[in-house]
C-alpha positions in Angstrom: 34.9 67.3 104.9 37.2 69.2 107.2 40.7 70.5 106.3 43.4 70.1 108.8 46.1 72.8 109.4 49.4 71.3 108.5 52.8 72.8 109.2 53.8 76.3 110.4 52.0 79.5 109.5 53.5 81.2 106.4 52.4 84.7 107.5 55.3 86.9 107.0 56.1 90.3 108.2 58.1 92.6 105.9 59.8 95.9 106.7 58.9 98.0 103.6 60.5 101.4 104.5 62.6 103.1 107.1 62.4 106.8 107.2 63.7 109.6 109.6 60.3 109.3 111.2 59.8 105.5 111.7 59.4 102.1 110.2 56.8 100.9 107.8 55.8 97.2 107.9 53.6 95.0 105.9 51.8 92.1 107.7 48.8 90.2 106.6 48.0 92.6 103.7 47.9 95.5 106.3 50.6 98.3 106.5 51.7 99.4 109.9 53.9 102.5 110.9 56.1 102.3 114.0 56.8 105.9 114.8 60.0 106.6 116.5 58.1 108.8 118.8 56.1 105.7 120.0 58.8 103.1 119.4 62.2 104.9 120.2 64.1 101.5 120.5 64.2 101.5 116.7 65.5 105.0 116.2 69.3 104.3 116.5 69.1 100.7 115.5 71.1 99.3 112.5 69.0 98.7 109.4 70.0 95.0 109.4 68.6 94.7 113.0 65.3 96.3 112.0 64.9 94.1 109.0 65.5 91.0 111.2 61.9 90.6 112.4 59.7 87.6 112.7 56.1 86.8 113.6 55.7 84.8 116.8 52.4 83.0 117.8 50.5 85.2 115.3 50.3 88.1 117.7 53.8 89.2 118.5 56.6 90.6 116.5 60.2 89.8 117.6 63.5 91.5 116.7 66.1 89.0 118.1 69.1 91.2 117.6 67.5 94.1 119.4 65.8 91.9 122.0 62.5 93.7 121.3 59.1 92.0 121.2 55.8 93.9 120.6 52.3 92.7 120.7 50.5 93.4 117.4 47.9 95.3 119.2 50.4 97.8 120.6 51.4 98.6 117.0 47.8 99.0 115.8 46.9 101.2 118.8 50.1 102.7 120.4 48.0 105.4 122.3 46.6 102.4 124.3 50.1 101.6 125.6 51.6 104.8 127.2 54.6 103.2 128.7 57.6 103.5 126.3 61.0 101.9 126.2 63.7 104.6 126.3 
């Protein structure tokens, strides 16, 4: 017997901490750190805008109020993506 996927994915992303150095996020039982050095678009953002994040297509994080979308791979390995938004 085969189970069918029904409905939308319930995978959630949660911002767990915002510090002077960056943003900590929890996604699929993994914790990720978005350093302001690698992701400067978050440095001067309002807390409410940083908290307003959603997972799109299981591979992209989207902050609608900041108009920022990031591929999950760029968060896991920021050194592979040398171009930065300033």
